[in-house]
N, C-alpha and C positions, 0 to 999 in steps of 0.2 A: 569551120566556124560554127560553134554550137552554143545554145543557151542565149540568154538575154544580152543585149549589147547597148552601149550608149553612143549616140552619134556625136561626132566632134569634127572640127576642122583643124588640120595640122600642116605645118611647113615640113614637107618630107624631102629628105636628101637621098637621091637614088644612086649617085656616083660622086666621087670626090670633086670632079670638075663640072658637075651638073648644076644648074640653078635650082634653088629651092622651088618645090612645087606645092602650092597651097591647094590642098585637096581634102575631100571628106574621108574620114576613117571611122571605123567602128571599134570602140573599146569594150572589152569584157567588163561586166559588172565586177566591182571589187570583191576579191576573195578574202580568205582569212588573213588578217593583218594588213589589209590594203585599204586605201582611202581614195575616193574619187574627188578631185578638186577642180572647181571651175576657175580657170586661170584669169587673174586680173591684170597681171603684168609679169614679164620675165626678162631678166637681164641677159645680154649677149656677152659671153665671157670668151677670152682668147682660147680657153680649153675647148670650147665648141668648134674652134677652127681646126682641131685635130682631124675632124672629118674631111677636111680639104687636102690633107697631105697625101700625095701619090704613094700608093703602097701602104696606106695606113691600115690599122687593124680594126677600125670602127666598122661594125657590120652594117650592110645596106640591104634594103632601104631602111632608113632610120629617121626618127624624130629626135632632134637634139634639143638643147636648152636645159640648163640645170640651175637656174636662179629664179625659180617660179614662186609666185605668191598668189593666193586666191582664197576661195571660200569652199569649205567642205560641203559636198552635195550628197555623198553616200559613204557608208562604212561597210566593210565586209564583216562576216560573222567572227565572233571570238574577241580577242584583245583589241580594245579601241584606243589604247594609249591615252585615255582621258579625253579624247576628241568627241565632238558631237556635230551633227548636221548644223550648218550655219556658222560654225567657228571660222575665224580668219586664221590662215596659216601661212608660214613661210616654209618653203621646201628646201632642204639642204641635201647633203650627201647621204648615201645609204650605207648600212653596216649590218652585220649578221646578229649582233647582240649576244653571241654565244662564245666566241673565241676568247683567248686569254686577254688580249688587249682591249676588247670590248668590255669584258668583265672588270678590267682594271680602270675603266673610265677614260679610255683613249680610243674611241671608236674610229677616229680618222686613220688609225693604223690597223684596222680590222684585217684579219688574215684573208678575208674574201673581198678586200677593197677593190682590187682590179676588176674582178668579174662582175661584182654588183654595180660598179659605177662605169668604168671605161668600156666594158663589153656590152653595156645596155641589156644585161641579161636578167631574167626573172629567176628567182631561187629554184622553182620547180621545173624550169625549162619550157613551160607551156606558153605559146603565143598569147598575148593580151590585146593585140591591135591588128586590124586588117584593113587593106585598102578596098576600093569599090569592086575589085575583081576577086576579092577573097584571099589575096596574098598576104601572108603575115608581114607586119611592119615592126621593126624593133622600137620599143617605146619605153625602155627603162634606162635611158642614159642618165647616170647618176641618180637612179631610183626615181625618175620623174618624167623626162622628155617633155619639157614644158613649152616648146615652141608650138603651142596649140591652144585651142579654146578650153580643153579639159586635159587633165593628166591623172594617171594612176600612180600613186605613190604608196609608201608604207607608213604605218603609224610611227615607225622609228625615225623617219626623216621628215615628218610634218610637225612643225613647231607652232603651237597655238600662240597668237599674239593678240594684243588689245584691238578691239573692233574700231576704235576711234583713230588709229594710226592710218596713214595713207597706203592702203594695202597694195595698190598698183605699183608703188615705188619700192616696196620692201624686199623684193626678190633677191637683189644683189647682196643682202645681208647673209644669205644662205651659203655664199661661196666667196666671191671676190673681196667684199668688204670684211667679211669674217676672216679670211686668210691674212689680209694685211694687218688688221687691228689685232687679231689673235697672235700673230707672229711676234708683235712687239709686246703686248700685254701678258701673254701666256707663255709662248715657246721660248722667247729670248729673255723674258722678265726684265725688260729695260728699266733701270732705276734712275732717280733724279741725278742730274749731272753727268750721266754717261753719254759718250759720243756715239752717234748712230749715223751710218751712211746707207741710204736707200738707193739702189740702182734700178731705174725704171720707174717713171712717175705716171703709170697708168692707174687704173682703179685700185689694184692691190697696193702699189707703192704709195699712192696718195692716202689710202686708208692707214697705212703704216705711219705716214707722216702725221696724220691727225692723232693717231694713238700716242705717238711719241710726245706730242705736245701735252697730252694728258699726264704723262709720267714725269714731266719736268726734265726730260733728257736734254742734253745740249753739249756741243752743237749737233744739230740735225741737218744733214746734208742730203739733198735730193739730186740725183744725177739722171739726166734725160737728154735725148737728142732734140726735142722740140722746145722752142722758146716758150710757147703757150703753156706747156706742161710745167716748165720750170717756174714761170710766173705764178701759176696756180698753186704749186707746192709752197712757195713763199707765203701766199695768202693763207694757206691752211696750216702753217706751223713750222715749215722748214726755216732754219736760220740762214742757210746758204743753198744756192742751186747752181750746179755746174753742168757744163755742156759735155755730154758723153762722148762727143767726137773730138774734143780738145786733145791734141797730142801731148799736152802737158798735164793731163788729168791727174795722173799719179802724183806728180809733184805738187799740184794744187791741193790735193787731199792731204798730203803730208804737211803742207804749210799750215793748213787749218788746224790739224791735230798732230803736232810733232811726235807725240808718243804713240800715235796710232789709235784707231777707233776701238771702243769696247765691243761694238756690234756692227755688222754689215748685213744687209738683207738684199739678196738678188732676186729680182722678179723676171729677168730676161731669159734665163737659161742659155745665154751665150757664153761659150767657154772663155773668150778673151775678157768678158766683163767679170766673170767669176774670178779669174786670175787677178784682175785689178782689185776686186773687193777683198780677196784674201790678203793681198800685199798691203792693203790699207789698214789692216788690223794691228793692234798692239799684241805683244806676246800675251797669251791667255785670252785673246779676243775670239769671238764666235761669229762665224758667217753662216747665216741661214739661207737655204735654197728653197724657193717656192715655185720657180718656173718649171714648165714641162717642156723639155727639149729632146732632140734626137741625136745630139753629139756628145761624145765623151769629154769629161773634164780632165785636165792635166794639172795636178797640184804640185807646187814646189815643195820638195821634201824638206828643204832647210827651213822654210817658213813653218811647216807642220811640226817639225821637231821642237820648235821653240814654244810649244804649248797652245798653238792656235787650234781651233776646232771648226770643222765644217759639218753641218748637219742638215738633213732634209727635213722640211716641215710640210705637213699636209693639213690644210684647212686651219692653219694657225694653232694647232693643238686644241682647237675649240670643241666643246660638247655643245651642239647647236641648241639643245633644249634650255640651257642656261645662258649661253653667250648671246644668242639672238635677242632675247628680251633685254639683256644688259646693254647691247648696242642701241636698241630703240630708246631706252631710258637716257642714254648719253646724248642721242640725237634730240630728244625732247628738251634737254638742258642746253642745247646749242653747242655741245662739246664734240660731236661727231657728225658734222654737216655733210653726210655722204650724198644727200640729194643735190648738192652743188656739182656733182660729177655726172648727173643723169640728164640724158636727153631722150624723150619718148618718141616712138615711131609706131604706126599701125603695124600689126603683124604682116599685113600684105606688103609692107615696104621692107621686109627683112633683107633683101638684097642691098638696099641703100644703107641700112643700119650696119650690115657687115662691111660694106666698103668704107663707111665712115669710121668704123672701129679700126680697120686695117691702116687707114691713112692717118689716124690720130686726130681726125676732125672732132670726134666724139669720144670722151673718156669712157663712159658707160652707157651704151644704148639700152633702153628698156622697151620691149615690144608689148604693145597693148592689143590683145585679141579683139 
């Protein structure tokens, strides 16, 4: 460990089955293209739970968290991305900015997406965080690792936002809410009068429901196992809410839209749910997949032959620098009330927040350092 460092406190995960350890870490000062952010709040997303999967590829020890928001405290030399010390920012996913898809304005499909985000890696491979023993700690999960008081991000994944917005609540706009809303508004381009079925009414699914209401789509059907989630979906814009455990689910979906849905969005990554979503489509219908799973999907070749499309969607096809401010403006107008999904927890209560997310007690935990 060489050079100047910044002291921080982070929730460190040292093994997939270990409790989070709230401990001091030393962060390197920001280098070229990097930004140091004092975290005001960070959402806990189900993607963060990948670090809990036995045999996972998430390097350890690691600081997770990828829905951070806070205040810029320092900038590295060189390109600042228009940021300045004191700016309020939402942190989103990282991208290289150089590959073909980044140059085409689709950074969510960056050729280096997996390494820069899922591998918690820094572009030059040099460690940026160390524990009290001087051991390197992986701290670039989705370009930020924001389960901490401070995070090192890049000028590419830090989005400046208005200082009068509630910065401690805005982190989920960088991933979960962006994924759900963007999938409907951007990736699927849902239009007025089109039928949409959303499978899984967590933060992503409910953001999709809220976005669908903006488009004038209908019917909008939310499918979930939890009655509380189904009730909330109806309050946020779904026209119908169905029990995902209902053995007659497929029939009920077809009864609601006899010709089949124009669009389906799966947030569960469960093969049997994806099969149901695909079967619910009309010919030429599109099923978007946003869930991260470990099982293979089996697609009915007859259904596919009849013009149906299945496509993966990363981060809702959104470019955070334009879409995050758009979502904040919709929230200000009362059209995207994502804050209704949020329950806050102190960072020290991360274990309780994780348990509540797994049980479905809380839709979107937000940790406050």
